[in-house]
C-alpha positions in Angstrom: -59.4 -45.4 -60.4 -59.2 -48.7 -58.5 -59.5 -48.8 -54.7 -57.1 -50.3 -52.2 -58.1 -53.5 -50.6 -60.1 -52.9 -47.4 -59.5 -56.0 -45.3 -61.1 -57.4 -42.1 -58.1 -58.4 -40.2 -54.4 -57.5 -39.8 -53.6 -61.2 -40.5 -55.1 -60.8 -44.0 -53.3 -57.5 -44.5 -49.8 -59.0 -43.9 -50.5 -62.3 -45.7 -47.9 -63.0 -48.4 -44.9 -61.1 -46.9 -42.0 -63.2 -47.9 -38.9 -64.3 -46.0 -36.0 -62.0 -46.7 -38.3 -59.0 -47.4 -37.3 -55.4 -46.7 -40.0 -53.9 -44.5 -40.4 -50.2 -43.8 -41.9 -49.7 -40.4 -43.4 -46.3 -39.5 -43.2 -44.7 -36.1 -41.1 -42.5 -33.9 -41.0 -44.5 -30.7 -44.6 -45.4 -30.0 -46.0 -42.5 -32.1 -47.3 -43.9 -35.4 -46.1 -47.4 -34.7 -48.3 -49.9 -36.6 -48.5 -52.2 -33.5 -51.4 -54.4 -34.8 -49.7 -55.0 -38.2 -46.4 -56.0 -36.4 -48.3 -58.4 -34.1 -49.9 -60.0 -37.2 -46.5 -60.2 -38.9 -45.1 -62.1 -36.0 -48.1 -64.6 -36.3 -47.5 -64.7 -40.1 -44.0 -66.1 -39.6 -41.9 -64.2 -42.2 -38.2 -64.3 -41.2 -34.8 -63.0 -42.2 -36.4 -59.6 -42.6 -34.5 -56.3 -43.1 -36.4 -53.6 -41.2 -36.1 -49.9 -41.9 -37.4 -47.7 -39.0 -36.5 -44.6 -37.1 -35.3 -46.6 -34.0 -34.8 -50.3 -33.1 -37.9 -50.8 -30.9 -39.1 -49.9 -27.5 -39.7 -52.3 -24.6 -41.1 -55.6 -25.8 -44.0 -54.5 -28.0 -44.3 -53.5 -31.6 -41.0 -53.6 -33.5 -39.2 -54.8 -30.4 -41.6 -57.8 -30.3 -40.7 -58.7 -33.9 -37.0 -58.5 -33.0 -37.5 -60.6 -29.9 -39.3 -63.3 -32.0 -36.1 -63.6 -34.0 -37.6 -62.6 -37.4 -35.2 -59.7 -38.2 -31.8 -60.2 -39.9 -30.9 -56.5 -40.2 -32.1 -53.2 -38.8 -31.6 -49.9 -40.7 -32.3 -47.0 -38.4 -31.2 -43.7 -36.9 -31.4 -44.4 -33.2 -30.6 -48.1 -32.3 -29.9 -47.4 -28.6 -32.0 -45.8 -26.0 -33.1 -46.7 -22.4 -35.8 -49.1 -23.5 -34.1 -50.7 -26.6 -32.7 -53.6 -24.6 -34.2 -56.3 -26.9 -32.1 -54.9 -29.9 -29.1 -54.2 -27.6 -29.0 -57.9 -26.4 -29.4 -59.3 -30.0 -26.7 -57.0 -31.4 -24.2 -57.7 -28.6 -24.8 -61.4 -29.2 -24.1 -61.0 -32.9 -27.6 -62.1 -33.8 -28.6 -59.1 -35.8 -27.0 -56.6 -38.2 -27.2 -52.9 -38.0 -26.9 -50.0 -40.5 -27.0 -46.6 -38.9 -28.4 -43.8 -41.1 -28.7 -40.2 -39.9 -32.4 -39.3 -39.5 -32.6 -36.7 -42.2 -30.8 -39.0 -44.6 -33.1 -41.9 -43.7 -36.2 -39.8 -44.6 -34.6 -38.4 -47.8 -33.4 -41.8 -49.0 -36.9 -43.1 -48.8 -38.4 -40.0 -50.3 -35.9 -40.4 -53.2 -37.1 -44.0 -53.7 -40.7 -42.8 -54.0 -39.8 -39.9 -56.3 -37.7 -42.1 -58.6 -34.4 -40.3 -57.9 -31.4 -42.4 -58.6 -29.1 -41.0 -56.0 -28.3 -37.6 -54.3 -25.4 -35.9 -52.6 -25.8 -34.8 -49.0 -23.3 -33.2 -46.5 -24.6 -35.2 -43.5 -22.1 -37.8 -42.4 -19.2 -36.4 -44.4 -15.9 -37.0 -42.7 -17.3 -39.7 -40.3 -17.3 -43.5 -40.3 -20.8 -43.3 -41.9 -19.2 -42.1 -45.1 -16.5 -44.7 -45.4 -16.5 -46.4 -48.8 -19.0 -43.9 -50.2 -18.3 -41.5 -53.1 -17.8 -37.9 -52.1 -17.8 -34.6 -53.9 -17.1 -31.0 -52.9 -20.1 -28.9 -53.8 -20.0 -25.2 -53.1 -17.0 -25.6 -51.0 -18.5 -28.4 -48.8 -18.0 -32.1 -48.9 -21.1 -34.1 -49.8 -21.6 -37.9 -49.7 -23.4 -39.8 -52.4 -26.5 -41.6 -50.9 -28.8 -44.1 -52.6 -32.6 -44.6 -52.2 -34.0 -47.0 -49.7 -36.8 -49.1 -51.2 -39.1 -51.4 -49.4 -40.8 -54.5 -50.5 -43.5 -53.6 -48.0 -44.3 -50.6 -45.8 -46.3 -51.0 -42.6 -47.9 -47.6 -41.7 -50.3 -46.3 -39.1 -52.7 -43.5 -40.0 -55.7 -41.8 -38.3 -58.3 -42.1 -41.0 -58.7 -43.4 -44.5 -61.4 -43.7 -47.1 -61.9 -47.0 -49.1 -59.7 -45.7 -51.9 -56.8 -45.3 -49.4 -56.5 -41.5 -49.0 -54.8 -41.0 -45.6 -55.0 -38.5 -42.8 -52.5 -38.7 -40.0 -52.8 -37.5 -36.4 -50.2 -35.0 -35.3 -46.7 -36.5 -34.6 -47.9 -39.9 -35.5 -47.5 -38.8 -39.1 -43.6 -38.9 -38.9 -42.2 -41.4 -41.5 -45.5 -42.7 -42.7 -45.8 -40.5 -45.8 -42.3 -41.2 -47.2 -42.5 -44.9 -46.4 -45.8 -45.2 -48.2 -44.3 -43.9 -51.4 -41.1 -46.0 -51.1 -42.5 -49.5 -51.0 -43.8 -51.9 -53.6 -46.8 -52.8 -51.3 -48.0 -50.4 -48.7 -50.2 -51.7 -45.9 -51.9 -49.3 -43.5 -53.8 -49.7 -40.2 -56.2 -46.9 -39.5 -58.5 -45.9 -36.7 -61.5 -45.5 -39.0 -62.5 -45.9 -42.6 -65.0 -43.3 -43.8 -66.9 -43.0 -47.0 -65.4 -41.6 -50.2 -65.9 -37.8 -50.1 -65.9 -37.5 -46.3 -62.2 -36.5 -46.2 -61.5 -33.0 -47.3 -59.0 -33.4 -50.2 -57.0 -30.5 -48.8 -56.2 -32.6 -45.7 -55.0 -35.7 -47.5 -51.4 -36.3 -46.8 -50.9 -39.7 -48.5 -53.0 -40.1 -51.7 -54.6 -43.4 -52.5 -52.3 -44.2 -55.4 -49.6 -45.3 -52.9 -51.9 -47.5 -50.7 -52.5 -51.2 -51.4 -54.2 -52.7 -48.3 -56.2 -51.1 -45.5 -57.3 -52.5 -42.2 -59.3 -50.8 -39.4 -58.1 -51.4 -35.9 -59.2 -50.3 -32.4 -56.7 -47.9 -30.9 -54.5 -49.2 -28.2 -52.2 -47.5 -25.8 -48.9 -49.1 -24.9 -46.5 -48.6 -22.0 -43.0 -50.0 -21.8 -42.8 -53.1 -19.7 -39.5 -54.0 -18.0 -37.5 -51.0 -19.4 -34.0 -50.9 -18.0 
Protein backbone atom coordinates (compact mmCIF):
# COMPACT_ATOMS: atom_id res chain seq x y z
CA UNK A 1 0.00 0.00 0.00
CA UNK A 2 1.45 3.36 -1.00
CA UNK A 3 1.99 6.06 1.57
CA UNK A 4 0.67 9.60 1.50
CA UNK A 5 3.16 12.34 0.73
CA UNK A 6 4.72 13.69 3.92
CA UNK A 7 5.76 17.23 3.05
CA UNK A 8 7.96 19.75 4.82
CA UNK A 9 5.83 22.88 4.45
CA UNK A 10 2.21 23.89 4.08
CA UNK A 11 3.15 25.75 0.89
CA UNK A 12 4.19 22.44 -0.66
CA UNK A 13 1.01 20.83 0.61
CA UNK A 14 -1.35 23.28 -1.14
CA UNK A 15 0.70 23.59 -4.34
CA UNK A 16 -1.36 22.94 -7.44
CA UNK A 17 -4.77 23.96 -6.10
CA UNK A 18 -6.39 25.45 -9.18
CA UNK A 19 -8.52 28.56 -9.61
CA UNK A 20 -12.20 27.67 -9.42
CA UNK A 21 -11.66 24.62 -7.20
CA UNK A 22 -14.18 23.42 -4.64
CA UNK A 23 -12.37 23.24 -1.30
CA UNK A 24 -13.82 21.51 1.75
CA UNK A 25 -12.52 23.22 4.90
CA UNK A 26 -12.76 21.43 8.24
CA UNK A 27 -13.54 23.15 11.50
CA UNK A 28 -16.34 24.15 13.80
CA UNK A 29 -15.41 27.74 14.55
CA UNK A 30 -11.76 27.52 15.56
CA UNK A 31 -11.93 23.85 16.62
CA UNK A 32 -10.31 21.77 13.90
CA UNK A 33 -9.72 24.69 11.55
CA UNK A 34 -6.64 24.03 9.34
CA UNK A 35 -5.21 27.52 9.91
CA UNK A 36 -1.74 26.85 8.51
CA UNK A 37 -3.05 25.30 5.31
CA UNK A 38 -5.41 28.23 4.80
CA UNK A 39 -2.58 30.72 5.31
CA UNK A 40 -0.56 28.80 2.72
CA UNK A 41 -3.51 28.80 0.32
CA UNK A 42 -3.64 32.59 0.57
CA UNK A 43 0.06 32.75 -0.32
CA UNK A 44 -0.48 30.23 -3.13
CA UNK A 45 -2.95 32.56 -4.83
CA UNK A 46 -5.78 30.31 -6.05
CA UNK A 47 -8.95 32.35 -6.62
CA UNK A 48 -12.63 31.99 -7.54
CA UNK A 49 -12.87 29.18 -5.01
CA UNK A 50 -16.04 27.55 -3.73
CA UNK A 51 -15.53 26.84 -0.04
CA UNK A 52 -17.62 24.30 1.86
CA UNK A 53 -17.41 24.67 5.63
CA UNK A 54 -19.58 24.67 8.73
CA UNK A 55 -19.51 28.46 9.04
CA UNK A 56 -18.21 31.44 7.11
CA UNK A 57 -15.15 32.32 9.13
CA UNK A 58 -14.30 33.91 12.46
CA UNK A 59 -12.57 37.23 13.00
CA UNK A 60 -9.85 37.75 10.42
CA UNK A 61 -7.90 34.49 10.64
CA UNK A 62 -8.21 31.10 8.97
CA UNK A 63 -11.15 30.92 6.61
CA UNK A 64 -12.05 34.57 7.27
CA UNK A 65 -8.56 35.58 6.11
CA UNK A 66 -9.09 33.66 2.86
CA UNK A 67 -12.39 35.50 2.35
CA UNK A 68 -10.80 38.85 3.15
CA UNK A 69 -8.10 38.18 0.55
CA UNK A 70 -10.84 38.00 -2.08
CA UNK A 71 -10.12 34.42 -3.11
CA UNK A 72 -13.59 32.94 -2.56
CA UNK A 73 -16.45 33.18 -5.05
CA UNK A 74 -19.00 31.14 -3.10
CA UNK A 75 -19.48 29.79 0.41
CA UNK A 76 -21.56 26.69 1.14
CA UNK A 77 -22.17 26.51 4.88
CA UNK A 78 -24.66 26.08 7.71
CA UNK A 79 -23.95 29.16 9.83
CA UNK A 80 -22.90 32.17 7.73
CA UNK A 81 -23.66 34.77 10.39
CA UNK A 82 -22.44 35.07 13.95
CA UNK A 83 -20.95 37.83 16.07
CA UNK A 84 -17.45 37.51 14.59
CA UNK A 85 -18.32 36.73 10.95
CA UNK A 86 -18.10 40.37 9.89
CA UNK A 87 -15.70 39.69 7.00
CA UNK A 88 -18.22 37.43 5.27
CA UNK A 89 -21.10 39.71 6.24
CA UNK A 90 -19.45 42.72 4.59
CA UNK A 91 -18.64 40.80 1.41
CA UNK A 92 -22.13 39.37 1.15
CA UNK A 93 -23.86 42.72 1.69
CA UNK A 94 -21.62 44.22 -0.98
CA UNK A 95 -22.58 41.47 -3.45
CA UNK A 96 -19.00 40.21 -3.66
CA UNK A 97 -19.65 36.63 -2.60
CA UNK A 98 -22.32 33.99 -3.16
CA UNK A 99 -23.93 31.93 -0.39
CA UNK A 100 -25.64 28.56 -0.27
CA UNK A 101 -27.08 27.70 3.15
CA UNK A 102 -27.23 23.98 3.94
CA UNK A 103 -28.60 22.65 7.25
CA UNK A 104 -25.75 21.23 9.31
CA UNK A 105 -26.91 17.61 9.27
CA UNK A 106 -27.53 17.79 5.54
CA UNK A 107 -24.08 19.29 5.02
CA UNK A 108 -22.39 16.39 6.79
CA UNK A 109 -24.59 13.77 5.12
CA UNK A 110 -24.13 15.21 1.64
CA UNK A 111 -20.36 14.96 2.03
CA UNK A 112 -20.64 11.51 3.56
CA UNK A 113 -22.74 10.47 0.56
CA UNK A 114 -20.02 11.72 -1.78
CA UNK A 115 -17.43 9.61 0.02
CA UNK A 116 -19.69 6.55 0.07
CA UNK A 117 -20.60 6.75 -3.60
CA UNK A 118 -24.29 7.43 -2.94
CA UNK A 119 -25.96 9.16 -5.88
CA UNK A 120 -28.58 11.07 -3.86
CA UNK A 121 -30.80 10.66 -0.82
CA UNK A 122 -34.10 11.88 0.59
CA UNK A 123 -34.09 13.81 3.87
CA UNK A 124 -36.92 15.60 5.73
CA UNK A 125 -34.75 18.50 6.87
CA UNK A 126 -35.70 21.72 5.10
CA UNK A 127 -38.98 20.42 3.72
CA UNK A 128 -41.54 23.19 3.40
CA UNK A 129 -38.94 25.96 3.66
CA UNK A 130 -37.15 28.15 1.12
CA UNK A 131 -34.20 25.74 1.32
CA UNK A 132 -36.31 23.16 -0.51
CA UNK A 133 -37.43 25.42 -3.35
CA UNK A 134 -36.81 23.87 -6.74
CA UNK A 135 -35.90 20.48 -5.27
CA UNK A 136 -37.72 17.21 -5.80
CA UNK A 137 -39.79 16.07 -2.84
CA UNK A 138 -41.42 12.79 -1.91
CA UNK A 139 -43.70 11.72 0.90
CA UNK A 140 -42.10 8.80 2.74
CA UNK A 141 -43.89 7.17 5.65
CA UNK A 142 -46.26 10.13 5.80
CA UNK A 143 -43.53 12.78 5.96
CA UNK A 144 -42.26 15.06 3.18
CA UNK A 145 -38.64 14.46 2.24
CA UNK A 146 -36.35 16.52 0.00
CA UNK A 147 -33.95 15.04 -2.53
CA UNK A 148 -30.37 16.04 -1.76
CA UNK A 149 -27.24 15.44 -3.82
CA UNK A 150 -23.68 14.74 -2.64
CA UNK A 151 -21.18 17.54 -2.11
CA UNK A 152 -17.84 16.62 -3.63
CA UNK A 153 -14.62 18.55 -3.22
CA UNK A 154 -11.64 18.90 -5.49
CA UNK A 155 -9.61 19.36 -2.32
CA UNK A 156 -10.19 18.96 1.41
CA UNK A 157 -8.14 20.86 3.99
CA UNK A 158 -8.29 19.04 7.30
CA UNK A 159 -6.62 19.37 10.71
CA UNK A 160 -5.89 16.27 12.79
CA UNK A 161 -4.02 15.55 16.00
CA UNK A 162 -1.72 12.75 14.86
CA UNK A 163 -0.80 10.81 11.74
CA UNK A 164 1.59 8.11 10.67
CA UNK A 165 3.48 8.36 7.35
CA UNK A 166 0.76 6.35 5.61
CA UNK A 167 -1.89 8.92 6.55
CA UNK A 168 -3.89 7.14 9.28
CA UNK A 169 -5.44 9.95 11.33
CA UNK A 170 -6.39 10.47 14.96
CA UNK A 171 -8.31 13.61 15.92
CA UNK A 172 -8.51 15.47 19.22
CA UNK A 173 -11.94 15.75 20.82
CA UNK A 174 -14.29 18.25 19.13
CA UNK A 175 -11.60 19.18 16.61
CA UNK A 176 -12.69 16.01 14.85
CA UNK A 177 -16.01 17.56 13.65
CA UNK A 178 -16.22 17.57 9.82
CA UNK A 179 -12.72 16.24 9.17
CA UNK A 180 -13.64 12.57 8.67
CA UNK A 181 -16.45 13.14 6.15
CA UNK A 182 -14.52 15.81 4.26
CA UNK A 183 -11.51 13.53 3.94
CA UNK A 184 -13.64 10.96 2.13
CA UNK A 185 -15.45 13.45 -0.12
CA UNK A 186 -12.50 15.11 -1.88
CA UNK A 187 -10.37 14.06 -4.81
CA UNK A 188 -7.26 15.26 -2.94
CA UNK A 189 -7.19 15.42 0.85
CA UNK A 190 -4.52 17.52 2.54
CA UNK A 191 -4.06 17.29 6.30
CA UNK A 192 -2.07 19.30 8.82
CA UNK A 193 -1.18 17.40 11.98
CA UNK A 194 0.50 18.12 15.28
CA UNK A 195 2.80 15.13 14.98
CA UNK A 196 3.75 12.34 12.61
CA UNK A 197 4.61 9.08 14.35
CA UNK A 198 6.09 5.87 13.01
CA UNK A 199 3.91 3.25 11.35
CA UNK A 200 2.59 0.97 14.08
CA UNK A 201 2.60 3.57 16.85
CA UNK A 202 -1.08 4.37 16.37
CA UNK A 203 -3.44 1.74 17.74
CA UNK A 204 -5.55 0.69 14.73
CA UNK A 205 -8.64 0.77 16.98
CA UNK A 206 -8.21 4.55 17.44
CA UNK A 207 -7.82 5.44 13.75
CA UNK A 208 -10.76 7.57 12.62
CA UNK A 209 -9.70 8.36 9.04
CA UNK A 210 -7.78 5.53 7.36
CA UNK A 211 -4.84 6.29 5.13
CA UNK A 212 -6.61 5.41 1.89
CA UNK A 213 -8.31 8.83 1.97
CA UNK A 214 -5.20 10.94 2.64
CA UNK A 215 -2.92 12.31 -0.07
CA UNK A 216 -0.68 14.92 1.59
CA UNK A 217 0.47 15.38 5.19
CA UNK A 218 2.33 18.26 6.78
CA UNK A 219 3.32 18.62 10.43
CA UNK A 220 2.76 22.04 11.99
CA UNK A 221 3.34 23.58 15.38
CA UNK A 222 0.08 24.11 17.24
CA UNK A 223 -1.11 27.70 17.42
CA UNK A 224 -3.87 29.28 19.43
CA UNK A 225 -6.01 32.01 17.90
CA UNK A 226 -8.23 34.66 19.38
CA UNK A 227 -10.65 36.80 17.45
CA UNK A 228 -9.31 40.25 16.78
CA UNK A 229 -11.69 43.14 16.24
CA UNK A 230 -14.88 41.13 16.63
CA UNK A 231 -17.99 43.30 16.53
